[in-house]
DSSP file (Angstrom, degrees, kcal/mol; ACC not computed):
  #  RESIDUE AA STRUCTURE BP1 BP2  ACC     N-H-->O    O-->H-N    N-H-->O    O-->H-N    TCO  KAPPA ALPHA  PHI   PSI    X-CA   Y-CA   Z-CA
    1    1 A M     >        0   0    0      0, 0.0     4,-2.9     0, 0.0     5,-0.3   0.000 360.0 360.0 360.0 -33.9  -12.7   -9.8    5.1
    2    2 A R  H  >  +     0   0    0      1,-0.2     4,-2.4     2,-0.2     5,-0.3   0.915 360.0  48.0 -59.0 -40.8  -13.8   -8.4    1.8
    3    3 A R  H  4 S+     0   0    0      1,-0.2    -1,-0.2     2,-0.2    51,-0.0   0.828 114.4  47.0 -69.5 -30.2  -17.0   -7.1    3.4
    4    4 A R  H  4 S+     0   0    0      1,-0.1    -2,-0.2    47,-0.1    -1,-0.2   0.898 120.3  35.4 -75.3 -41.0  -15.0   -5.5    6.2
    5    5 A L  H  < S-     0   0    0     -4,-2.9    -2,-0.2    46,-0.1    -3,-0.2   0.784  83.3-160.0 -90.8 -29.3  -12.3   -3.9    4.0
    6    6 A R     <  -     0   0    0     -4,-2.4    -3,-0.1    -5,-0.3    -4,-0.1   0.895  12.9-165.2  53.8  53.3  -14.5   -2.9    1.0
    7    7 A A        -     0   0    0     -5,-0.3     3,-0.1     1,-0.1    -1,-0.1  -0.405  19.7-147.8 -67.7 143.8  -11.7   -2.4   -1.6
    8    8 A N  S    S+     0   0    0      1,-0.3     2,-0.3    -2,-0.1    -1,-0.1   0.758  87.1  20.5 -79.4 -27.1  -12.7   -0.6   -4.8
    9    9 A L        -     0   0    0      2,-0.0     2,-0.4    -3,-0.0    -1,-0.3  -0.993  69.6-162.2-145.8 132.5  -10.2   -2.7   -6.8
   10   10 A E        -     0   0    0     -2,-0.3     2,-0.5    -3,-0.1     0, 0.0  -0.944   8.4-149.8-118.5 140.6   -8.6   -6.1   -6.0
   11   11 A V        -     0   0    0     -2,-0.4     3,-0.4     3,-0.0     2,-0.2  -0.942  18.3-153.0-108.6 124.9   -5.5   -7.6   -7.6
   12   12 A D        +     0   0    0     -2,-0.5     3,-0.1     1,-0.2    -2,-0.0  -0.625  66.6  29.5 -97.1 153.4   -5.5  -11.3   -7.8
   13   13 A G  S    S+     0   0    0      1,-0.3     2,-0.3    -2,-0.2    -1,-0.2   0.743  88.4 116.2  77.5  25.0   -2.5  -13.7   -7.9
   14   14 A V        -     0   0    0     -3,-0.4    -1,-0.3     1,-0.1     3,-0.1  -0.811  68.4 -94.9-121.3 164.6    0.0  -11.5   -5.9
   15   15 A S    >   -     0   0    0     -2,-0.3     3,-1.8     1,-0.2     4,-0.2  -0.298  57.5 -75.4 -73.5 160.3    1.7  -12.0   -2.5
   16   16 A P  T 3  S+     0   0    0      0, 0.0    -1,-0.2     0, 0.0     0, 0.0  -0.287 119.5  10.9 -55.5 139.0    0.3  -10.6    0.7
   17   17 A F  T >  S+     0   0    0     -3,-0.1     3,-2.1     1,-0.1     4,-0.2   0.656  80.4 143.3  64.5  19.5    0.8   -6.8    1.0
   18   18 A W  G X   +     0   0    0     -3,-1.8     3,-2.3     1,-0.3     4,-0.2   0.843  62.0  70.2 -51.5 -35.4    1.9   -6.6   -2.6
   19   19 A E  G >  S+     0   0    0      1,-0.3     3,-2.1    -4,-0.2    -1,-0.3   0.680  76.5  78.8 -63.3 -17.1    0.1   -3.3   -2.8
   20   20 A D  G X  S+     0   0    0     -3,-2.1     3,-1.2     1,-0.3    61,-0.3   0.735  81.3  69.7 -62.0 -19.5    2.8   -1.7   -0.5
   21   21 A R  G <  S+     0   0    0     -3,-2.3    -1,-0.3     1,-0.3    -2,-0.2   0.656  87.0  67.0 -68.2 -15.2    4.9   -1.6   -3.7
   22   22 A L  G <  S+     0   0    0     -3,-2.1     8,-0.6    -4,-0.2     2,-0.4   0.217  89.2  78.7 -92.8  15.3    2.5    1.1   -4.9
   23   23 A V    <   +     0   0    0     -3,-1.2    58,-0.2     6,-0.1    19,-0.1  -0.986  53.7 175.4-127.5 133.0    3.7    3.6   -2.3
   24   24 A A        -     0   0    0      4,-0.5     6,-0.1    -2,-0.4     5,-0.1  -0.195  44.9 -56.3-111.1-154.4    6.9    5.7   -2.4
   25   25 A D    >   -     0   0    0      4,-0.1     3,-1.1    -2,-0.1    -1,-0.4  -0.127  65.1 -86.0 -79.3-175.0    8.2    8.4    0.0
   26   26 A Y  T 3  S+     0   0    0      1,-0.2    -1,-0.1    -3,-0.1    -2,-0.0   0.728 126.8  48.3 -69.4 -22.2    6.2   11.6    0.8
   27   27 A D  T 3  S+     0   0    0     92,-0.1    93,-1.5    93,-0.0     2,-0.3   0.474 111.5  53.5 -95.7  -3.2    7.5   13.5   -2.2
   28   28 A H  E <   -A  119   0A   0     -3,-1.1    -4,-0.5    91,-0.2     2,-0.3  -0.896  59.2-157.1-132.3 157.7    6.7   10.8   -4.8
   29   29 A C  E     -A  118   0A   0     89,-2.7    89,-2.4    -2,-0.3     2,-0.6  -0.742  26.2-117.8-117.9 173.1    4.0    8.6   -6.0
   30   30 A V  E     -AB 117  41A   0     11,-1.5    11,-3.1    -8,-0.6     2,-0.3  -0.970  25.4-146.0-114.6 117.5    4.2    5.2   -7.8
   31   31 A A  E     +AB 116  40A   0     85,-2.8    84,-2.7    -2,-0.6    85,-1.4  -0.636  27.6 164.9 -81.0 137.3    2.6    5.3  -11.2
   32   32 A F  E     -AB 114  39A   0      7,-2.1     7,-3.7    -2,-0.3     2,-0.4  -0.989  26.2-134.2-149.7 155.3    0.9    2.1  -12.3
   33   33 A R  E     -AB 113  38A   0     80,-2.9    80,-2.3    -2,-0.3     2,-0.5  -0.897   9.7-170.4-114.7 140.3   -1.5    1.0  -15.0
   34   34 A V  E >  S-AB 112  37A   0      3,-2.5     3,-2.2    -2,-0.4     2,-0.3  -0.980  76.1 -45.9-121.8 113.9   -4.6   -1.1  -14.8
   35   35 A G  T 3  S-     0   0    0     76,-1.8    71,-0.1    -2,-0.5    78,-0.1  -0.493 125.7 -22.9  59.7-120.9   -5.7   -1.8  -18.4
   36   36 A D  T 3  S+     0   0    0     69,-0.6     2,-0.5    -2,-0.3    -1,-0.3   0.273 118.1  97.3-102.7   9.7   -5.6    1.5  -20.1
   37   37 A V  E <   -B   34   0A   0     -3,-2.2    -3,-2.5    68,-0.1     2,-0.5  -0.866  61.7-145.5-108.8 129.9   -5.8    3.7  -16.9
   38   38 A T  E     -B   33   0A   0     -2,-0.5     2,-0.3    -5,-0.2    -5,-0.2  -0.792  19.4-172.9 -92.0 132.2   -2.9    5.2  -15.1
   39   39 A F  E     -B   32   0A   0     -7,-3.7    -7,-2.1    -2,-0.5     2,-0.5  -0.789  17.7-139.8-114.7 161.0   -3.1    5.4  -11.3
   40   40 A R  E     -BC  31  96A   0     56,-2.4    56,-1.7    -2,-0.3     2,-0.6  -0.982  13.4-142.1-121.1 117.7   -0.8    7.1   -8.8
   41   41 A G  E     +BC  30  95A   0    -11,-3.1   -11,-1.5    -2,-0.5   -17,-0.4  -0.703  27.6 172.3 -77.3 120.5   -0.2    5.2   -5.6
   42   42 A V  E     -     0   0A   0     52,-3.1   -18,-0.3    -2,-0.6    -1,-0.2   0.896  50.2 -29.3-101.3 -52.3   -0.2    8.0   -2.9
   43   43 A N  E     - C   0  94A   0     51,-1.0    51,-3.0   -20,-0.1    -1,-0.3  -0.987  68.5 -80.4-162.7 159.4    0.0    6.4    0.6
   44   44 A P  E     - C   0  93A   0      0, 0.0     2,-0.4     0, 0.0    49,-0.3  -0.506  58.9-109.6 -66.3 135.7   -1.0    3.3    2.6
   45   45 A C  E     -     0   0A   0     47,-2.2    46,-2.2    -2,-0.2     2,-0.4  -0.522  22.0-136.8 -75.8 122.5   -4.7    3.8    3.5
   46   46 A Q  E     - C   0  90A   0     -2,-0.4    44,-0.2    44,-0.2     2,-0.2  -0.649  28.0-127.2 -74.7 129.8   -5.4    4.4    7.2
   47   47 A R        -     0   0    0     42,-2.7     2,-0.1    -2,-0.4    42,-0.1  -0.500  15.7-146.5 -84.1 148.2   -8.4    2.3    8.2
   48   48 A C        -     0   0    0     -2,-0.2     4,-0.2     1,-0.0    -1,-0.1  -0.149  41.6 -83.4 -93.0-165.9  -11.5    3.6    9.9
   49   49 A V  S >  S+     0   0    0      1,-0.2     3,-1.4     2,-0.1     4,-0.4   0.642 106.8  89.6 -77.8 -14.2  -13.6    1.8   12.4
   50   50 A V  G >  S+     0   0    0      1,-0.3     3,-2.2     2,-0.2    -1,-0.2   0.886  80.5  55.9 -56.2 -45.3  -15.6   -0.1    9.8
   51   51 A P  G 3  S+     0   0    0      0, 0.0    -1,-0.3     0, 0.0    -2,-0.1   0.761 100.1  62.0 -61.1 -20.5  -13.3   -3.2    9.6
   52   52 A M  G <  S+     0   0    0     -3,-1.4     9,-3.3    -4,-0.2     2,-0.3   0.582  94.2  80.4 -77.8  -8.2  -13.7   -3.7   13.3
   53   53 A R  B <  S-D   60   0B   0     -3,-2.2     7,-0.2    -4,-0.4     6,-0.1  -0.770  91.4-107.2-104.3 143.6  -17.4   -4.3   12.9
   54   54 A D     >  -     0   0    0      5,-3.1     4,-2.4    -2,-0.3     5,-0.1  -0.508  28.6-138.0 -62.3 127.0  -19.1   -7.4   11.8
   55   55 A P  T  4 S+     0   0    0      0, 0.0    -1,-0.2     0, 0.0    -3,-0.0   0.678  98.7  40.2 -67.2 -15.4  -20.3   -6.7    8.3
   56   56 A Y  T  4 S+     0   0    0      3,-0.1    -2,-0.0     0, 0.0    -3,-0.0   0.809 130.0  21.7 -99.2 -37.8  -23.6   -8.4    8.9
   57   57 A T  T  4 S-     0   0    0      2,-0.1     3,-0.1     0, 0.0    -4,-0.0   0.681  88.5-130.8-106.3 -20.8  -24.6   -7.3   12.4
   58   58 A G     <  +     0   0    0     -4,-2.4     2,-0.1     1,-0.3    -6,-0.0   0.428  55.4 148.1  81.7  -1.8  -22.5   -4.1   12.9
   59   59 A E        -     0   0    0     -6,-0.1    -5,-3.1     1,-0.1     2,-0.3  -0.423  50.1-115.7 -68.3 141.5  -21.3   -5.5   16.3
   60   60 A T  B     -D   53   0B   0     -7,-0.2     2,-0.9    -2,-0.1    -7,-0.2  -0.600  12.2-146.6 -81.1 134.8  -17.8   -4.4   17.2
   61   61 A N    >   -     0   0    0     -9,-3.3     3,-1.7    -2,-0.3     4,-0.5  -0.882  13.3-160.4 -97.1 101.6  -15.0   -7.0   17.5
   62   62 A D  T 3  S+     0   0    0     -2,-0.9     4,-0.4     1,-0.3     3,-0.2   0.765  85.6  46.9 -59.8 -29.5  -12.9   -5.4   20.3
   63   63 A G  T 3> S+     0   0    0      1,-0.2     4,-2.4     2,-0.1    -1,-0.3   0.532  87.7  90.0 -90.0  -5.3   -9.8   -7.4   19.5
   64   64 A F  H <> S+     0   0    0     -3,-1.7     4,-2.9   -12,-0.2     5,-0.2   0.934  88.0  43.5 -60.2 -51.8   -9.8   -6.8   15.8
   65   65 A Q  H  > S+     0   0    0     -4,-0.5     4,-2.8     2,-0.2     5,-0.2   0.920 115.1  48.8 -63.9 -44.2   -7.7   -3.6   15.6
   66   66 A R  H  > S+     0   0    0     -4,-0.4     4,-2.4     2,-0.2    -1,-0.2   0.937 115.3  44.2 -60.4 -47.5   -5.1   -4.8   18.1
   67   67 A T  H  X S+     0   0    0     -4,-2.4     4,-2.5     2,-0.2     5,-0.2   0.917 113.7  51.0 -63.6 -43.8   -4.7   -8.1   16.3
   68   68 A F  H  X S+     0   0    0     -4,-2.9     4,-3.1    -5,-0.3     5,-0.2   0.942 111.5  47.2 -58.0 -50.2   -4.6   -6.4   12.9
   69   69 A V  H  X S+     0   0    0     -4,-2.8     4,-2.5     1,-0.2     5,-0.3   0.913 113.0  48.7 -61.0 -45.5   -1.9   -3.9   14.0
   70   70 A E  H  X S+     0   0    0     -4,-2.4     4,-2.1    -5,-0.2    -1,-0.2   0.925 116.3  42.5 -61.2 -45.0    0.3   -6.6   15.6
   71   71 A K  H  X S+     0   0    0     -4,-2.5     4,-1.6     2,-0.2    -2,-0.2   0.899 113.9  51.2 -69.5 -41.2    0.1   -8.8   12.5
   72   72 A R  H  < S+     0   0    0     -4,-3.1     4,-0.5    -5,-0.2     3,-0.2   0.933 114.4  42.9 -63.9 -45.9    0.5   -6.0   10.1
   73   73 A E  H >< S+     0   0    0     -4,-2.5     3,-0.8    -5,-0.2    -1,-0.2   0.914 115.1  50.4 -65.4 -41.7    3.6   -4.7   11.8
   74   74 A G  H 3< S+     0   0    0     -4,-2.1    -1,-0.2    -5,-0.3    -2,-0.2   0.714 118.3  37.3 -71.0 -20.9    5.0   -8.2   12.3
   75   75 A T  T 3< S+     0   0    0     -4,-1.6    -1,-0.2    -3,-0.2    -2,-0.2   0.263  77.4 135.8-115.3  10.6    4.5   -9.1    8.6
   76   76 A L    <   -     0   0    0     -3,-0.8   -59,-0.1    -4,-0.5    -3,-0.0  -0.431  64.1-111.4 -59.2 123.8    5.5   -5.8    7.0
   77   77 A P    >   -     0   0    0      0, 0.0     3,-1.5     0, 0.0    -1,-0.1  -0.232  16.6-121.8 -59.7 147.1    7.7   -6.9    4.1
   78   78 A E  T 3  S+     0   0    0      1,-0.3     4,-0.2    -3,-0.1    -2,-0.1   0.831 112.4  54.2 -56.7 -34.0   11.4   -5.9    4.4
   79   79 A W  T 3  S+     0   0    0      2,-0.1    -1,-0.3     3,-0.0     2,-0.1   0.578  84.9 109.1 -80.9  -9.1   11.1   -3.9    1.1
   80   80 A A  S <  S-     0   0    0     -3,-1.5     2,-1.5     1,-0.1     3,-0.1  -0.367  83.2-109.3 -69.2 146.9    8.1   -1.8    2.3
   81   81 A N    >   -     0   0    0    -61,-0.3     3,-2.1   -58,-0.2     4,-0.1  -0.617  35.0-171.1 -78.1  90.8    8.7    1.9    3.0
   82   82 A R  G >  S+     0   0    0     -2,-1.5     3,-2.0     1,-0.3    -1,-0.2   0.767  76.6  70.8 -58.4 -29.1    8.4    1.6    6.8
   83   83 A S  G 3  S+     0   0    0      1,-0.3    -1,-0.3    -3,-0.1     3,-0.1   0.706  88.9  64.3 -63.7 -17.8    8.4    5.5    7.1
   84   84 A R  G <  S+     0   0    0     -3,-2.1     2,-0.7     1,-0.2    -1,-0.3   0.469  88.6  76.1 -83.0  -1.1    5.0    5.5    5.5
   85   85 A F    <   +     0   0    0     -3,-2.0    -1,-0.2     1,-0.2     3,-0.1  -0.727  45.0 162.5-113.6  80.2    3.5    3.6    8.5
   86   86 A D  S    S+     0   0    0     -2,-0.7     2,-0.3     1,-0.2    -1,-0.2   0.737  86.3   4.8 -67.2 -20.6    3.2    6.1   11.4
   87   87 A Q  S    S-     0   0    0     -3,-0.2    -1,-0.2   -14,-0.0     0, 0.0  -0.946  78.3-123.1-153.9 163.2    0.9    3.4   12.7
   88   88 A F  S    S+     0   0    0     -2,-0.3     2,-1.0     1,-0.2   -16,-0.1   0.208  81.6 100.1-105.3  16.3    0.0    0.0   11.4
   89   89 A F        +     0   0    0    -42,-0.1   -42,-2.7   -17,-0.1     2,-0.4  -0.399  64.6 113.0 -91.0  57.1   -3.8    0.1   11.1
   90   90 A R  E     +C   46   0A   0     -2,-1.0     2,-0.3   -44,-0.2   -44,-0.2  -0.987  33.8 156.3-130.8 136.9   -3.2    0.7    7.4
   91   91 A L  E     +     0   0A   0    -46,-2.2     2,-0.1    -2,-0.4    -2,-0.0  -0.940  47.8  20.8-161.6 141.8   -4.0   -1.5    4.5
   92   92 A M  E    S-     0   0A   0     -2,-0.3   -47,-2.2   -48,-0.1     2,-0.4  -0.192  83.1 -85.4  82.5-179.8   -4.6   -0.9    0.8
   93   93 A V  E     -C   44   0A   0    -49,-0.3     2,-0.3    -2,-0.1   -73,-0.0  -0.980  21.4-136.1-130.0 130.5   -3.4    2.1   -1.1
   94   94 A N  E     -C   43   0A   0    -51,-3.0   -52,-3.1    -2,-0.4   -51,-1.0  -0.681  36.8-171.3 -77.5 137.8   -5.0    5.5   -1.6
   95   95 A T  E     -C   41   0A   0     -2,-0.3     2,-0.3   -54,-0.2   -54,-0.2  -0.830  22.4-148.4-130.0 164.8   -4.7    6.5   -5.2
   96   96 A Q  E     -C   40   0A   0    -56,-1.7   -56,-2.4    -2,-0.3    -2,-0.0  -0.951   9.2-153.1-125.9 151.3   -5.2    9.4   -7.6
   97   97 A I        -     0   0    0     -2,-0.3   -58,-0.2   -58,-0.2     5,-0.1  -0.997  29.1-113.0-122.9 126.5   -6.2    9.2  -11.3
   98   98 A P    >   -     0   0    0      0, 0.0     3,-2.6     0, 0.0     4,-0.3  -0.260  25.5-119.4 -56.8 143.0   -5.0   12.1  -13.6
   99   99 A E  G >  S+     0   0    0      1,-0.3     3,-1.5     2,-0.2     4,-0.3   0.820 112.3  66.3 -53.7 -33.2   -8.0   14.1  -14.8
  100  100 A S  G 3  S+     0   0    0      1,-0.3    -1,-0.3     2,-0.1     3,-0.2   0.664 103.8  46.5 -64.2 -14.6   -7.1   13.1  -18.4
  101  101 A E  G X  S+     0   0    0     -3,-2.6     3,-2.0     1,-0.1    -1,-0.3   0.385  78.2 105.0-106.8   1.0   -8.0    9.5  -17.5
  102  102 A W  T <  S+     0   0    0     -3,-1.5    -1,-0.1    -4,-0.3    -2,-0.1   0.767  82.3  47.7 -58.5 -28.7  -11.3   10.2  -15.8
  103  103 A E  T 3  S+     0   0    0     -4,-0.3    -1,-0.3    -3,-0.2    -2,-0.1   0.486  92.6 103.8 -91.3  -2.7  -13.4    8.9  -18.7
  104  104 A S    <   -     0   0    0     -3,-2.0     2,-0.3   -68,-0.0   -67,-0.1  -0.297  59.9-142.6 -76.3 163.5  -11.3    5.7  -19.1
  105  105 A E        -     0   0    0     -2,-0.0   -69,-0.6     2,-0.0     2,-0.3  -0.917   9.2-158.0-128.5 153.4  -12.5    2.3  -18.0
  106  106 A I        -     0   0    0     -2,-0.3     2,-0.3   -71,-0.1   -71,-0.1  -0.845  14.0-157.6-120.0 164.0  -11.0   -0.7  -16.5
  107  107 A A    >   -     0   0    0     -2,-0.3     3,-2.3     0, 0.0   -72,-0.0  -0.969  32.4 -83.5-141.8 155.7  -12.4   -4.3  -16.5
  108  108 A V  T 3  S+     0   0    0     -2,-0.3     3,-0.1     1,-0.3     0, 0.0  -0.358 117.5  29.7 -54.3 132.1  -12.1   -7.5  -14.6
  109  109 A G  T 3  S+     0   0    0      1,-0.3    -1,-0.3    -2,-0.0   -74,-0.1   0.266  82.9 141.1  97.0 -11.1   -9.0   -9.3  -15.9
  110  110 A D    <   -     0   0    0     -3,-2.3    -1,-0.3     1,-0.1     2,-0.1  -0.396  51.1-120.6 -63.1 141.4   -7.0   -6.2  -16.8
  111  111 A G        -     0   0    0     -3,-0.1   -76,-1.8    -2,-0.1     2,-0.5  -0.355  15.3-130.0 -79.3 163.1   -3.4   -6.6  -15.9
  112  112 A V  E     -A   34   0A   0    -78,-0.2     2,-0.4    -2,-0.1   -78,-0.2  -0.968  21.6-175.1-116.5 129.4   -1.4   -4.3  -13.6
  113  113 A T  E     -A   33   0A   0    -80,-2.3   -80,-2.9    -2,-0.5     2,-0.5  -0.988  19.7-140.0-125.9 123.1    1.9   -2.8  -14.6
  114  114 A I  E     -A   32   0A   0     -2,-0.4   -82,-0.3   -82,-0.2     3,-0.1  -0.722  15.8-174.0 -81.8 124.7    4.0   -0.7  -12.3
  115  115 A L  E     -     0   0A   0    -84,-2.7   -83,-0.2    -2,-0.5     2,-0.2   0.673  42.7-110.4 -93.5 -21.8    5.5    2.2  -14.2
  116  116 A G  E     -A   31   0A   0    -85,-1.4   -85,-2.8     2,-0.1    -1,-0.3  -0.486  43.6 -38.0 119.2 173.5    7.7    3.5  -11.4
  117  117 A E  E     -A   30   0A   0    -87,-0.2     2,-0.3    -2,-0.2   -87,-0.2  -0.427  53.0-178.6 -73.0 145.2    8.2    6.3   -8.9
  118  118 A R  E     -A   29   0A   0    -89,-2.4   -89,-2.7    -2,-0.1     2,-0.1  -0.995  32.9-110.2-141.9 143.5    7.4    9.9  -10.0
  119  119 A A  E >   -A   28   0A   0     -2,-0.3     3,-1.4   -91,-0.2   -91,-0.2  -0.507  37.6-117.7 -65.8 144.7    7.6   13.2   -8.3
  120  120 A F  G >  S+     0   0    0    -93,-1.5     3,-1.3     1,-0.3     4,-0.2   0.879 112.9  53.6 -55.9 -41.2    4.1   14.5   -7.7
  121  121 A E  G 3  S+     0   0    0      1,-0.3    -1,-0.3     2,-0.1     3,-0.1   0.686 117.7  36.8 -72.0 -15.1    4.5   17.5   -9.9
  122  122 A T  G <  S+     0   0    0     -3,-1.4    -1,-0.3     1,-0.1    -2,-0.2   0.072  82.1 115.5-117.6  24.1    5.6   15.4  -12.8
  123  123 A A    <         0   0    0     -3,-1.3    -2,-0.1     1,-0.3    -1,-0.1   0.681 360.0 360.0 -72.5 -18.8    3.4   12.4  -12.3
  124  124 A E              0   0    0     -4,-0.2    -1,-0.3    -3,-0.1    -4,-0.1   0.517 360.0 360.0 -66.7 360.0    1.3   12.8  -15.5
């Protein structure tokens, strides 16, 4: 699955779909820190066709998307903001990093701290 989903950052030791906590409503983001870098969780990431393909051969698994959508909808945590899922082929979180943090670095083992919801215009 890692080769299919190709996450830029993985958080270890959390429950399934933990990352849904990093998404608020349409007018807000969720600020969180990884090490010394502040991120803004913007929305659940809509998946492209890549996860449906075998990462080694490129062959399409015709049942992958249907199964994924059924399982994702059926296991969406009660606390998740369901309104952010216009469809359920979504996994992971799209983020923004404030320009002031662009030169900062994160490292394997850095902790994650959720700072809370912020209106987009006051997110810094």
